[in-house]
Predicted model as a PDB file, atoms N, CA, C, CB and O in Angstrom, pLDDT in the B-factor column:
MODEL        1                                                                  
ATOM      1  N   MET A   1     115.351  97.949  88.934  1.00 68.00           N  
ATOM      2  CA  MET A   1     116.750  98.210  89.196  1.00 68.00           C  
ATOM      3  C   MET A   1     117.592  97.612  88.065  1.00 68.00           C  
ATOM      4  CB  MET A   1     117.170  97.633  90.572  1.00 68.00           C  
ATOM      5  O   MET A   1     118.062  96.481  88.189  1.00 68.00           O  
ATOM      6  N   PRO A   2     117.787  98.331  86.990  1.00 80.00           N  
ATOM      7  CA  PRO A   2     118.585  97.794  85.884  1.00 80.00           C  
ATOM      8  C   PRO A   2     119.975  97.378  86.344  1.00 80.00           C  
ATOM      9  CB  PRO A   2     118.700  98.824  84.767  1.00 80.00           C  
ATOM     10  O   PRO A   2     120.638  98.101  87.087  1.00 80.00           O  
ATOM     11  N   ASN A   3     120.402  96.218  85.899  1.00 83.00           N  
ATOM     12  CA  ASN A   3     121.722  95.655  86.175  1.00 83.00           C  
ATOM     13  C   ASN A   3     121.937  95.250  87.630  1.00 83.00           C  
ATOM     14  CB  ASN A   3     122.769  96.638  85.785  1.00 83.00           C  
ATOM     15  O   ASN A   3     123.058  94.891  87.990  1.00 83.00           O  
ATOM     16  N   ALA A   4     120.916  95.293  88.478  1.00 84.00           N  
ATOM     17  CA  ALA A   4     121.071  94.922  89.884  1.00 84.00           C  
ATOM     18  C   ALA A   4     121.285  93.417  90.020  1.00 84.00           C  
ATOM     19  CB  ALA A   4     119.841  95.363  90.699  1.00 84.00           C  
ATOM     20  O   ALA A   4     120.656  92.619  89.324  1.00 84.00           O  
ATOM     21  N   THR A   5     122.172  93.052  90.918  1.00 87.00           N  
ATOM     22  CA  THR A   5     122.425  91.643  91.225  1.00 87.00           C  
ATOM     23  C   THR A   5     122.324  91.408  92.732  1.00 87.00           C  
ATOM     24  CB  THR A   5     123.819  91.209  90.703  1.00 87.00           C  
ATOM     25  O   THR A   5     122.916  90.469  93.263  1.00 87.00           O  
ATOM     26  N   ASP A   6     121.575  92.262  93.408  1.00 88.00           N  
ATOM     27  CA  ASP A   6     121.418  92.176  94.857  1.00 88.00           C  
ATOM     28  C   ASP A   6     120.626  90.931  95.247  1.00 88.00           C  
ATOM     29  CB  ASP A   6     120.726  93.432  95.394  1.00 88.00           C  
ATOM     30  O   ASP A   6     119.799  90.440  94.479  1.00 88.00           O  
ATOM     31  N   GLU A   7     120.888  90.438  96.433  1.00 90.00           N  
ATOM     32  CA  GLU A   7     120.148  89.296  96.965  1.00 90.00           C  
ATOM     33  C   GLU A   7     118.810  89.784  97.521  1.00 90.00           C  
ATOM     34  CB  GLU A   7     120.973  88.560  98.069  1.00 90.00           C  
ATOM     35  O   GLU A   7     118.754  90.793  98.224  1.00 90.00           O  
ATOM     36  N   VAL A   8     117.731  89.062  97.200  1.00 90.00           N  
ATOM     37  CA  VAL A   8     116.420  89.391  97.736  1.00 90.00           C  
ATOM     38  C   VAL A   8     115.813  88.159  98.396  1.00 90.00           C  
ATOM     39  CB  VAL A   8     115.492  89.929  96.625  1.00 90.00           C  
ATOM     40  O   VAL A   8     116.124  87.022  98.044  1.00 90.00           O  
ATOM     41  N   SER A   9     114.939  88.420  99.362  1.00 92.00           N  
ATOM     42  CA  SER A   9     114.242  87.371 100.094  1.00 92.00           C  
ATOM     43  C   SER A   9     112.748  87.624  99.956  1.00 92.00           C  
ATOM     44  CB  SER A   9     114.676  87.330 101.600  1.00 92.00           C  
ATOM     45  O   SER A   9     112.297  88.764 100.060  1.00 92.00           O  
ATOM     46  N   VAL A  10     111.978  86.564  99.721  1.00 92.00           N  
ATOM     47  CA  VAL A  10     110.537  86.694  99.515  1.00 92.00           C  
ATOM     48  C   VAL A  10     109.796  85.867 100.555  1.00 92.00           C  
ATOM     49  CB  VAL A  10     110.139  86.251  98.085  1.00 92.00           C  
ATOM     50  O   VAL A  10     110.122  84.705 100.794  1.00 92.00           O  
ATOM     51  N   GLN A  11     108.775  86.499 101.179  1.00 93.00           N  
ATOM     52  CA  GLN A  11     107.893  85.802 102.105  1.00 93.00           C  
ATOM     53  C   GLN A  11     106.461  85.989 101.616  1.00 93.00           C  
ATOM     54  CB  GLN A  11     108.069  86.330 103.572  1.00 93.00           C  
ATOM     55  O   GLN A  11     106.070  87.085 101.216  1.00 93.00           O  
ATOM     56  N   VAL A  12     105.678  84.904 101.652  1.00 94.00           N  
ATOM     57  CA  VAL A  12     104.294  84.926 101.185  1.00 94.00           C  
ATOM     58  C   VAL A  12     103.394  84.417 102.295  1.00 94.00           C  
ATOM     59  CB  VAL A  12     104.117  84.073  99.898  1.00 94.00           C  
ATOM     60  O   VAL A  12     103.717  83.434 102.962  1.00 94.00           O  
ATOM     61  N   SER A  13     102.259  85.088 102.495  1.00 94.00           N  
ATOM     62  CA  SER A  13     101.282  84.616 103.470  1.00 94.00           C  
ATOM     63  C   SER A  13      99.885  84.914 102.960  1.00 94.00           C  
ATOM     64  CB  SER A  13     101.512  85.269 104.854  1.00 94.00           C  
ATOM     65  O   SER A  13      99.708  85.692 102.023  1.00 94.00           O  
ATOM     66  N   GLY A  14      98.903  84.295 103.578  1.00 95.00           N  
ATOM     67  CA  GLY A  14      97.522  84.528 103.180  1.00 95.00           C  
ATOM     68  C   GLY A  14      97.008  83.429 102.285  1.00 95.00           C  
ATOM     69  O   GLY A  14      97.318  82.257 102.497  1.00 95.00           O  
ATOM     70  N   ALA A  15      96.222  83.793 101.283  1.00 95.00           N  
ATOM     71  CA  ALA A  15      95.501  82.850 100.432  1.00 95.00           C  
ATOM     72  C   ALA A  15      96.333  82.312  99.268  1.00 95.00           C  
ATOM     73  CB  ALA A  15      94.269  83.506  99.893  1.00 95.00           C  
ATOM     74  O   ALA A  15      95.785  81.983  98.216  1.00 95.00           O  
ATOM     75  N   ALA A  16      97.637  82.223  99.447  1.00 95.00           N  
ATOM     76  CA  ALA A  16      98.522  81.643  98.431  1.00 95.00           C  
ATOM     77  C   ALA A  16      99.738  81.049  99.123  1.00 95.00           C  
ATOM     78  CB  ALA A  16      98.952  82.712  97.374  1.00 95.00           C  
ATOM     79  O   ALA A  16     100.077  81.427 100.245  1.00 95.00           O  
ATOM     80  N   THR A  17     100.382  80.126  98.449  1.00 93.00           N  
ATOM     81  CA  THR A  17     101.622  79.550  98.967  1.00 93.00           C  
ATOM     82  C   THR A  17     102.752  79.831  97.987  1.00 93.00           C  
ATOM     83  CB  THR A  17     101.471  78.022  99.210  1.00 93.00           C  
ATOM     84  O   THR A  17     102.528  79.985  96.787  1.00 93.00           O  
ATOM     85  N   PHE A  18     103.947  79.893  98.508  1.00 93.00           N  
ATOM     86  CA  PHE A  18     105.136  80.140  97.701  1.00 93.00           C  
ATOM     87  C   PHE A  18     105.519  78.859  96.966  1.00 93.00           C  
ATOM     88  CB  PHE A  18     106.312  80.645  98.584  1.00 93.00           C  
ATOM     89  O   PHE A  18     105.513  77.780  97.558  1.00 93.00           O  
ATOM     90  N   VAL A  19     105.856  78.973  95.669  1.00 93.00           N  
ATOM     91  CA  VAL A  19     106.279  77.821  94.874  1.00 93.00           C  
ATOM     92  C   VAL A  19     107.742  77.946  94.471  1.00 93.00           C  
ATOM     93  CB  VAL A  19     105.400  77.677  93.627  1.00 93.00           C  
ATOM     94  O   VAL A  19     108.533  77.036  94.719  1.00 93.00           O  
ATOM     95  N   ALA A  20     108.111  79.070  93.848  1.00 91.00           N  
ATOM     96  CA  ALA A  20     109.466  79.184  93.311  1.00 91.00           C  
ATOM     97  C   ALA A  20     109.879  80.647  93.161  1.00 91.00           C  
ATOM     98  CB  ALA A  20     109.563  78.469  91.959  1.00 91.00           C  
ATOM     99  O   ALA A  20     109.050  81.555  93.108  1.00 91.00           O  
ATOM    100  N   LEU A  21     111.200  80.833  93.095  1.00 90.00           N  
ATOM    101  CA  LEU A  21     111.797  82.145  92.889  1.00 90.00           C  
ATOM    102  C   LEU A  21     112.903  81.977  91.862  1.00 90.00           C  
ATOM    103  CB  LEU A  21     112.343  82.757  94.232  1.00 90.00           C  
ATOM    104  O   LEU A  21     113.802  81.156  92.042  1.00 90.00           O  
ATOM    105  N   ASP A  22     112.840  82.751  90.785  1.00 90.00           N  
ATOM    106  CA  ASP A  22     113.853  82.595  89.735  1.00 90.00           C  
ATOM    107  C   ASP A  22     114.242  83.951  89.171  1.00 90.00           C  
ATOM    108  CB  ASP A  22     113.338  81.678  88.608  1.00 90.00           C  
ATOM    109  O   ASP A  22     113.446  84.889  89.156  1.00 90.00           O  
ATOM    110  N   ASN A  23     115.484  84.033  88.708  1.00 87.00           N  
ATOM    111  CA  ASN A  23     116.006  85.283  88.170  1.00 87.00           C  
ATOM    112  C   ASN A  23     116.232  85.223  86.664  1.00 87.00           C  
ATOM    113  CB  ASN A  23     117.297  85.638  88.862  1.00 87.00           C  
ATOM    114  O   ASN A  23     116.670  86.212  86.077  1.00 87.00           O  
ATOM    115  N   GLY A  24     115.951  84.106  86.030  1.00 82.00           N  
ATOM    116  CA  GLY A  24     116.086  83.993  84.585  1.00 82.00           C  
ATOM    117  C   GLY A  24     117.489  83.705  84.098  1.00 82.00           C  
ATOM    118  O   GLY A  24     117.735  83.722  82.892  1.00 82.00           O  
ATOM    119  N   ASP A  25     118.428  83.438  85.017  1.00 82.00           N  
ATOM    120  CA  ASP A  25     119.810  83.138  84.620  1.00 82.00           C  
ATOM    121  C   ASP A  25     119.897  81.674  84.187  1.00 82.00           C  
ATOM    122  CB  ASP A  25     120.810  83.431  85.790  1.00 82.00           C  
ATOM    123  O   ASP A  25     119.886  80.774  85.027  1.00 82.00           O  
ATOM    124  N   HIS A  26     119.985  81.441  82.882  1.00 77.00           N  
ATOM    125  CA  HIS A  26     120.026  80.080  82.347  1.00 77.00           C  
ATOM    126  C   HIS A  26     121.415  79.451  82.437  1.00 77.00           C  
ATOM    127  CB  HIS A  26     119.566  80.082  80.908  1.00 77.00           C  
ATOM    128  O   HIS A  26     121.587  78.281  82.095  1.00 77.00           O  
ATOM    129  N   TYR A  27     122.405  80.217  82.893  1.00 81.00           N  
ATOM    130  CA  TYR A  27     123.776  79.712  82.970  1.00 81.00           C  
ATOM    131  C   TYR A  27     124.168  79.324  84.388  1.00 81.00           C  
ATOM    132  CB  TYR A  27     124.743  80.751  82.443  1.00 81.00           C  
ATOM    133  O   TYR A  27     125.355  79.235  84.701  1.00 81.00           O  
ATOM    134  N   THR A  28     123.191  79.094  85.239  1.00 79.00           N  
ATOM    135  CA  THR A  28     123.471  78.692  86.606  1.00 79.00           C  
ATOM    136  C   THR A  28     122.765  77.377  86.918  1.00 79.00           C  
ATOM    137  CB  THR A  28     123.038  79.787  87.593  1.00 79.00           C  
ATOM    138  O   THR A  28     121.758  77.036  86.297  1.00 79.00           O  
ATOM    139  N   ASN A  29     123.299  76.654  87.875  1.00 75.00           N  
ATOM    140  CA  ASN A  29     122.648  75.416  88.290  1.00 75.00           C  
ATOM    141  C   ASN A  29     121.956  75.583  89.643  1.00 75.00           C  
ATOM    142  CB  ASN A  29     123.668  74.278  88.356  1.00 75.00           C  
ATOM    143  O   ASN A  29     121.637  74.598  90.309  1.00 75.00           O  
ATOM    144  N   GLU A  30     121.725  76.846  90.046  1.00 76.00           N  
ATOM    145  CA  GLU A  30     121.019  77.110  91.295  1.00 76.00           C  
ATOM    146  C   GLU A  30     119.578  76.628  91.202  1.00 76.00           C  
ATOM    147  CB  GLU A  30     121.061  78.607  91.635  1.00 76.00           C  
ATOM    148  O   GLU A  30     118.946  76.736  90.151  1.00 76.00           O  
ATOM    149  N   LEU A  31     119.070  76.103  92.294  1.00 75.00           N  
ATOM    150  CA  LEU A  31     117.682  75.678  92.347  1.00 75.00           C  
ATOM    151  C   LEU A  31     116.762  76.886  92.387  1.00 75.00           C  
ATOM    152  CB  LEU A  31     117.438  74.779  93.561  1.00 75.00           C  
ATOM    153  O   LEU A  31     117.191  77.973  92.774  1.00 75.00           O  
ATOM    154  N   PHE A  32     115.515  76.719  91.997  1.00 78.00           N  
ATOM    155  CA  PHE A  32     114.550  77.816  92.065  1.00 78.00           C  
ATOM    156  C   PHE A  32     113.284  77.412  92.802  1.00 78.00           C  
ATOM    157  CB  PHE A  32     114.199  78.294  90.668  1.00 78.00           C  
ATOM    158  O   PHE A  32     112.547  78.281  93.267  1.00 78.00           O  
ATOM    159  N   ARG A  33     113.016  76.144  92.920  1.00 82.00           N  
ATOM    160  CA  ARG A  33     111.813  75.691  93.621  1.00 82.00           C  
ATOM    161  C   ARG A  33     112.096  75.618  95.113  1.00 82.00           C  
ATOM    162  CB  ARG A  33     111.342  74.312  93.087  1.00 82.00           C  
ATOM    163  O   ARG A  33     113.120  75.080  95.534  1.00 82.00           O  
ATOM    164  N   ASP A  34     111.178  76.166  95.915  1.00 78.00           N  
ATOM    165  CA  ASP A  34     111.286  76.183  97.381  1.00 78.00           C  
ATOM    166  C   ASP A  34     112.510  76.952  97.879  1.00 78.00           C  
ATOM    167  CB  ASP A  34     111.336  74.762  97.910  1.00 78.00           C  
ATOM    168  O   ASP A  34     112.971  76.715  98.995  1.00 78.00           O  
ATOM    169  N   VAL A  35     113.042  77.864  97.071  1.00 84.00           N  
ATOM    170  CA  VAL A  35     114.159  78.723  97.464  1.00 84.00           C  
ATOM    171  C   VAL A  35     113.595  80.130  97.628  1.00 84.00           C  
ATOM    172  CB  VAL A  35     115.339  78.686  96.401  1.00 84.00           C  
ATOM    173  O   VAL A  35     113.072  80.698  96.670  1.00 84.00           O  
ATOM    174  N   THR A  36     113.693  80.697  98.823  1.00 85.00           N  
ATOM    175  CA  THR A  36     113.095  82.018  99.067  1.00 85.00           C  
ATOM    176  C   THR A  36     114.114  83.152  99.059  1.00 85.00           C  
ATOM    177  CB  THR A  36     112.372  82.012 100.390  1.00 85.00           C  
ATOM    178  O   THR A  36     113.744  84.317  99.200  1.00 85.00           O  
ATOM    179  N   VAL A  37     115.395  82.822  98.895  1.00 87.00           N  
ATOM    180  CA  VAL A  37     116.450  83.845  98.830  1.00 87.00           C  
ATOM    181  C   VAL A  37     117.284  83.579  97.585  1.00 87.00           C  
ATOM    182  CB  VAL A  37     117.349  83.836 100.127  1.00 87.00           C  
ATOM    183  O   VAL A  37     117.747  82.462  97.353  1.00 87.00           O  
ATOM    184  N   LYS A  38     117.469  84.641  96.781  1.00 89.00           N  
ATOM    185  CA  LYS A  38     118.237  84.485  95.546  1.00 89.00           C  
ATOM    186  C   LYS A  38     118.731  85.846  95.076  1.00 89.00           C  
ATOM    187  CB  LYS A  38     117.383  83.804  94.444  1.00 89.00           C  
ATOM    188  O   LYS A  38     118.140  86.873  95.411  1.00 89.00           O  
ATOM    189  N   LYS A  39     119.814  85.859  94.298  1.00 88.00           N  
ATOM    190  CA  LYS A  39     120.324  87.099  93.721  1.00 88.00           C  
ATOM    191  C   LYS A  39     119.579  87.413  92.436  1.00 88.00           C  
ATOM    192  CB  LYS A  39     121.838  87.000  93.455  1.00 88.00           C  
ATOM    193  O   LYS A  39     119.269  86.520  91.648  1.00 88.00           O  
ATOM    194  N   MET A  40     119.293  88.708  92.233  1.00 87.00           N  
ATOM    195  CA  MET A  40     118.641  89.150  91.007  1.00 87.00           C  
ATOM    196  C   MET A  40     119.617  89.014  89.841  1.00 87.00           C  
ATOM    197  CB  MET A  40     118.141  90.615  91.142  1.00 87.00           C  
ATOM    198  O   MET A  40     120.834  89.025  90.026  1.00 87.00           O  
ATOM    199  N   GLN A  41     119.063  88.887  88.646  1.00 87.00           N  
ATOM    200  CA  GLN A  41     119.861  88.815  87.425  1.00 87.00           C  
ATOM    201  C   GLN A  41     119.501  90.023  86.580  1.00 87.00           C  
ATOM    202  CB  GLN A  41     119.616  87.472  86.642  1.00 87.00           C  
ATOM    203  O   GLN A  41     118.369  90.130  86.109  1.00 87.00           O  
ATOM    204  N   THR A  42     120.433  90.921  86.383  1.00 87.00           N  
ATOM    205  CA  THR A  42     120.219  92.178  85.636  1.00 87.00           C  
ATOM    206  C   THR A  42     118.917  92.874  86.052  1.00 87.00           C  
ATOM    207  CB  THR A  42     120.194  91.896  84.121  1.00 87.00           C  
ATOM    208  O   THR A  42     118.180  93.395  85.215  1.00 87.00           O  
ATOM    209  N   GLY A  43     118.656  92.871  87.353  1.00 86.00           N  
ATOM    210  CA  GLY A  43     117.507  93.584  87.890  1.00 86.00           C  
ATOM    211  C   GLY A  43     116.195  92.828  87.878  1.00 86.00           C  
ATOM    212  O   GLY A  43     115.161  93.394  88.230  1.00 86.00           O  
ATOM    213  N   TYR A  44     116.207  91.570  87.485  1.00 87.00           N  
ATOM    214  CA  TYR A  44     114.961  90.819  87.365  1.00 87.00           C  
ATOM    215  C   TYR A  44     114.848  89.700  88.385  1.00 87.00           C  
ATOM    216  CB  TYR A  44     114.839  90.248  85.984  1.00 87.00           C  
ATOM    217  O   TYR A  44     115.836  89.083  88.783  1.00 87.00           O  
ATOM    218  N   MET A  45     113.590  89.458  88.800  1.00 88.00           N  
ATOM    219  CA  MET A  45     113.280  88.350  89.685  1.00 88.00           C  
ATOM    220  C   MET A  45     111.825  87.970  89.446  1.00 88.00           C  
ATOM    221  CB  MET A  45     113.542  88.720  91.187  1.00 88.00           C  
ATOM    222  O   MET A  45     110.983  88.841  89.226  1.00 88.00           O  
ATOM    223  N   GLN A  46     111.530  86.696  89.489  1.00 90.00           N  
ATOM    224  CA  GLN A  46     110.171  86.213  89.306  1.00 90.00           C  
ATOM    225  C   GLN A  46     109.799  85.339  90.488  1.00 90.00           C  
ATOM    226  CB  GLN A  46     110.026  85.435  87.976  1.00 90.00           C  
ATOM    227  O   GLN A  46     110.552  84.444  90.872  1.00 90.00           O  
ATOM    228  N   CYS A  47     108.633  85.602  91.062  1.00 90.00           N  
ATOM    229  CA  CYS A  47     108.127  84.837  92.189  1.00 90.00           C  
ATOM    230  C   CYS A  47     106.860  84.117  91.726  1.00 90.00           C  
ATOM    231  CB  CYS A  47     107.845  85.760  93.432  1.00 90.00           C  
ATOM    232  O   CYS A  47     105.944  84.753  91.205  1.00 90.00           O  
ATOM    233  N   ILE A  48     106.802  82.807  91.909  1.00 92.00           N  
ATOM    234  CA  ILE A  48     105.649  82.026  91.485  1.00 92.00           C  
ATOM    235  C   ILE A  48     104.870  81.587  92.718  1.00 92.00           C  
ATOM    236  CB  ILE A  48     106.085  80.799  90.637  1.00 92.00           C  
ATOM    237  O   ILE A  48     105.438  81.022  93.653  1.00 92.00           O  
ATOM    238  N   LEU A  49     103.564  81.852  92.713  1.00 93.00           N  
ATOM    239  CA  LEU A  49     102.683  81.525  93.829  1.00 93.00           C  
ATOM    240  C   LEU A  49     101.610  80.542  93.376  1.00 93.00           C  
ATOM    241  CB  LEU A  49     102.038  82.801  94.408  1.00 93.00           C  
ATOM    242  O   LEU A  49     101.302  80.433  92.189  1.00 93.00           O  
ATOM    243  N   ARG A  50     101.051  79.833  94.347  1.00 95.00           N  
ATOM    244  CA  ARG A  50      99.937  78.926  94.064  1.00 95.00           C  
ATOM    245  C   ARG A  50      98.771  79.289  94.977  1.00 95.00           C  
ATOM    246  CB  ARG A  50     100.356  77.430  94.262  1.00 95.00           C  
ATOM    247  O   ARG A  50      98.950  79.450  96.184  1.00 95.00           O  
ATOM    248  N   SER A  51      97.598  79.416  94.409  1.00 95.00           N  
ATOM    249  CA  SER A  51      96.407  79.743  95.176  1.00 95.00           C  
ATOM    250  C   SER A  51      96.067  78.613  96.143  1.00 95.00           C  
ATOM    251  CB  SER A  51      95.226  80.019  94.239  1.00 95.00           C  
ATOM    252  O   SER A  51      96.255  77.438  95.830  1.00 95.00           O  
ATOM    253  N   THR A  52      95.568  78.978  97.316  1.00 94.00           N  
ATOM    254  CA  THR A  52      95.082  77.972  98.262  1.00 94.00           C  
ATOM    255  C   THR A  52      93.626  77.622  97.967  1.00 94.00           C  
ATOM    256  CB  THR A  52      95.228  78.476  99.713  1.00 94.00           C  
ATOM    257  O   THR A  52      93.046  76.760  98.628  1.00 94.00           O  
ATOM    258  N   LYS A  53      93.034  78.290  96.975  1.00 95.00           N  
ATOM    259  CA  LYS A  53      91.636  78.110  96.573  1.00 95.00           C  
ATOM    260  C   LYS A  53      90.673  78.495  97.685  1.00 95.00           C  
ATOM    261  CB  LYS A  53      91.390  76.668  96.159  1.00 95.00           C  
ATOM    262  O   LYS A  53      89.540  78.017  97.730  1.00 95.00           O  
ATOM    263  N   LYS A  54      91.130  79.363  98.581  1.00 93.00           N  
ATOM    264  CA  LYS A  54      90.289  79.926  99.623  1.00 93.00           C  
ATOM    265  C   LYS A  54      90.260  81.431  99.441  1.00 93.00           C  
ATOM    266  CB  LYS A  54      90.800  79.540 101.042  1.00 93.00           C  
ATOM    267  O   LYS A  54      91.261  82.035  99.056  1.00 93.00           O  
ATOM    268  N   ALA A  55      89.114  82.037  99.715  1.00 93.00           N  
ATOM    269  CA  ALA A  55      89.008  83.488  99.596  1.00 93.00           C  
ATOM    270  C   ALA A  55      89.912  84.165 100.616  1.00 93.00           C  
ATOM    271  CB  ALA A  55      87.550  83.945  99.784  1.00 93.00           C  
ATOM    272  O   ALA A  55      90.054  83.686 101.741  1.00 93.00           O  
ATOM    273  N   GLY A  56      90.513  85.261 100.229  1.00 95.00           N  
ATOM    274  CA  GLY A  56      91.358  86.001 101.148  1.00 95.00           C  
ATOM    275  C   GLY A  56      92.435  86.770 100.434  1.00 95.00           C  
ATOM    276  O   GLY A  56      92.614  86.646  99.222  1.00 95.00           O  
ATOM    277  N   LYS A  57      93.144  87.559 101.190  1.00 95.00           N  
ATOM    278  CA  LYS A  57      94.222  88.387 100.649  1.00 95.00           C  
ATOM    279  C   LYS A  57      95.528  87.608 100.598  1.00 95.00           C  
ATOM    280  CB  LYS A  57      94.398  89.659 101.488  1.00 95.00           C  
ATOM    281  O   LYS A  57      95.753  86.685 101.380  1.00 95.00           O  
ATOM    282  N   VAL A  58      96.375  87.997  99.668  1.00 95.00           N  
ATOM    283  CA  VAL A  58      97.728  87.436  99.545  1.00 95.00           C  
ATOM    284  C   VAL A  58      98.702  88.548  99.891  1.00 95.00           C  
ATOM    285  CB  VAL A  58      98.004  86.859  98.094  1.00 95.00           C  
ATOM    286  O   VAL A  58      98.595  89.656  99.366  1.00 95.00           O  
ATOM    287  N   ARG A  59      99.644  88.261 100.764  1.00 94.00           N  
ATOM    288  CA  ARG A  59     100.658  89.235 101.163  1.00 94.00           C  
ATOM    289  C   ARG A  59     102.028  88.739 100.707  1.00 94.00           C  
ATOM    290  CB  ARG A  59     100.636  89.468 102.708  1.00 94.00           C  
ATOM    291  O   ARG A  59     102.448  87.630 101.040  1.00 94.00           O  
ATOM    292  N   VAL A  60     102.709  89.579  99.943  1.00 93.00           N  
ATOM    293  CA  VAL A  60     104.066  89.259  99.472  1.00 93.00           C  
ATOM    294  C   VAL A  60     104.994  90.334 100.007  1.00 93.00           C  
ATOM    295  CB  VAL A  60     104.139  89.173  97.893  1.00 93.00           C  
ATOM    296  O   VAL A  60     104.762  91.526  99.801  1.00 93.00           O  
ATOM    297  N   SER A  61     106.045  89.908 100.694  1.00 92.00           N  
ATOM    298  CA  SER A  61     107.034  90.827 101.246  1.00 92.00           C  
ATOM    299  C   SER A  61     108.390  90.499 100.633  1.00 92.00           C  
ATOM    300  CB  SER A  61     107.084  90.737 102.806  1.00 92.00           C  
ATOM    301  O   SER A  61     108.835  89.352 100.667  1.00 92.00           O  
ATOM    302  N   VAL A  62     109.041  91.514 100.073  1.00 90.00           N  
ATOM    303  CA  VAL A  62     110.356  91.342  99.453  1.00 90.00           C  
ATOM    304  C   VAL A  62     111.348  92.219 100.212  1.00 90.00           C  
ATOM    305  CB  VAL A  62     110.326  91.710  97.920  1.00 90.00           C  
ATOM    306  O   VAL A  62     111.156  93.428 100.334  1.00 90.00           O  
ATOM    307  N   THR A  63     112.403  91.597 100.716  1.00 91.00           N  
ATOM    308  CA  THR A  63     113.417  92.329 101.465  1.00 91.00           C  
ATOM    309  C   THR A  63     114.798  92.043 100.885  1.00 91.00           C  
ATOM    310  CB  THR A  63     113.369  91.955 102.962  1.00 91.00           C  
ATOM    311  O   THR A  63     115.024  91.027 100.228  1.00 91.00           O  
ATOM    312  N   SER A  64     115.704  92.965 101.150  1.00 89.00           N  
ATOM    313  CA  SER A  64     117.078  92.842 100.687  1.00 89.00           C  
ATOM    314  C   SER A  64     117.982  93.600 101.651  1.00 89.00           C  
ATOM    315  CB  SER A  64     117.234  93.379  99.231  1.00 89.00           C  
ATOM    316  O   SER A  64     117.589  94.649 102.161  1.00 89.00           O  
ATOM    317  N   PRO A  65     119.177  93.095 101.909  1.00 88.00           N  
ATOM    318  CA  PRO A  65     120.098  93.834 102.761  1.00 88.00           C  
ATOM    319  C   PRO A  65     120.553  95.158 102.145  1.00 88.00           C  
ATOM    320  CB  PRO A  65     121.297  92.982 103.062  1.00 88.00           C  
ATOM    321  O   PRO A  65     120.997  96.054 102.864  1.00 88.00           O  
ATOM    322  N   THR A  66     120.445  95.286 100.819  1.00 86.00           N  
ATOM    323  CA  THR A  66     120.989  96.457 100.137  1.00 86.00           C  
ATOM    324  C   THR A  66     119.949  97.299  99.397  1.00 86.00           C  
ATOM    325  CB  THR A  66     122.030  96.019  99.173  1.00 86.00           C  
ATOM    326  O   THR A  66     120.274  98.393  98.936  1.00 86.00           O  
ATOM    327  N   LEU A  67     118.707  96.818  99.272  1.00 84.00           N  
ATOM    328  CA  LEU A  67     117.664  97.548  98.556  1.00 84.00           C  
ATOM    329  C   LEU A  67     116.501  97.862  99.485  1.00 84.00           C  
ATOM    330  CB  LEU A  67     117.176  96.743  97.344  1.00 84.00           C  
ATOM    331  O   LEU A  67     116.362  97.251 100.544  1.00 84.00           O  
ATOM    332  N   LYS A  68     115.675  98.805  99.088  1.00 81.00           N  
ATOM    333  CA  LYS A  68     114.491  99.170  99.859  1.00 81.00           C  
ATOM    334  C   LYS A  68     113.493  98.008  99.829  1.00 81.00           C  
ATOM    335  CB  LYS A  68     113.843 100.475  99.299  1.00 81.00           C  
ATOM    336  O   LYS A  68     113.259  97.415  98.776  1.00 81.00           O  
ATOM    337  N   SER A  69     112.909  97.685 100.984  1.00 83.00           N  
ATOM    338  CA  SER A  69     111.927  96.595 101.073  1.00 83.00           C  
ATOM    339  C   SER A  69     110.611  97.006 100.430  1.00 83.00           C  
ATOM    340  CB  SER A  69     111.694  96.190 102.544  1.00 83.00           C  
ATOM    341  O   SER A  69     110.319  98.194 100.290  1.00 83.00           O  
ATOM    342  N   ALA A  70     109.806  95.991 100.034  1.00 82.00           N  
ATOM    343  CA  ALA A  70     108.507  96.260  99.438  1.00 82.00           C  
ATOM    344  C   ALA A  70     107.503  95.228  99.931  1.00 82.00           C  
ATOM    345  CB  ALA A  70     108.592  96.249  97.894  1.00 82.00           C  
ATOM    346  O   ALA A  70     107.851  94.076 100.194  1.00 82.00           O  
ATOM    347  N   ARG A  71     106.250  95.662 100.053  1.00 84.00           N  
ATOM    348  CA  ARG A  71     105.170  94.761 100.436  1.00 84.00           C  
ATOM    349  C   ARG A  71     104.021  94.964  99.462  1.00 84.00           C  
ATOM    350  CB  ARG A  71     104.712  95.010 101.912  1.00 84.00           C  
ATOM    351  O   ARG A  71     103.736  96.079  99.027  1.00 84.00           O  
ATOM    352  N   PHE A  72     103.363  93.846  99.129  1.00 79.00           N  
ATOM    353  CA  PHE A  72     102.236  93.884  98.229  1.00 79.00           C  
ATOM    354  C   PHE A  72     101.115  93.066  98.845  1.00 79.00           C  
ATOM    355  CB  PHE A  72     102.616  93.356  96.823  1.00 79.00           C  
ATOM    356  O   PHE A  72     101.328  91.928  99.263  1.00 79.00           O  
ATOM    357  N   VAL A  73      99.916  93.646  98.901  1.00 84.00           N  
ATOM    358  CA  VAL A  73      98.746  92.935  99.411  1.00 84.00           C  
ATOM    359  C   VAL A  73      97.668  93.038  98.370  1.00 84.00           C  
ATOM    360  CB  VAL A  73      98.265  93.506 100.780  1.00 84.00           C  
ATOM    361  O   VAL A  73      97.345  94.129  97.899  1.00 84.00           O  
ATOM    362  N   ASN A  74      97.102  91.885  98.006  1.00 82.00           N  
ATOM    363  CA  ASN A  74      96.026  91.870  97.033  1.00 82.00           C  
ATOM    364  C   ASN A  74      94.922  90.984  97.541  1.00 82.00           C  
ATOM    365  CB  ASN A  74      96.518  91.396  95.659  1.00 82.00           C  
ATOM    366  O   ASN A  74      93.901  90.823  96.871  1.00 82.00           O  
TER     367      ASN A  74                                                      
ENDMDL                                                                          
END                                                                             
């Protein structure tokens, strides 16, 4: 979504834990660690996960009040 600044929420379950969510905006003092809701910056968002070191699938769900939701299972 080029130029999107919509708020997104990320939920992680399975064989990984959520660490951080960041949009790459270096001109803000917003936190990124342990924050699961944040506004995108020019359409970008990065979600950082940590493996639980156990075999299994990782489920990532991204939702937004204004954008289509997405789910990823690996």
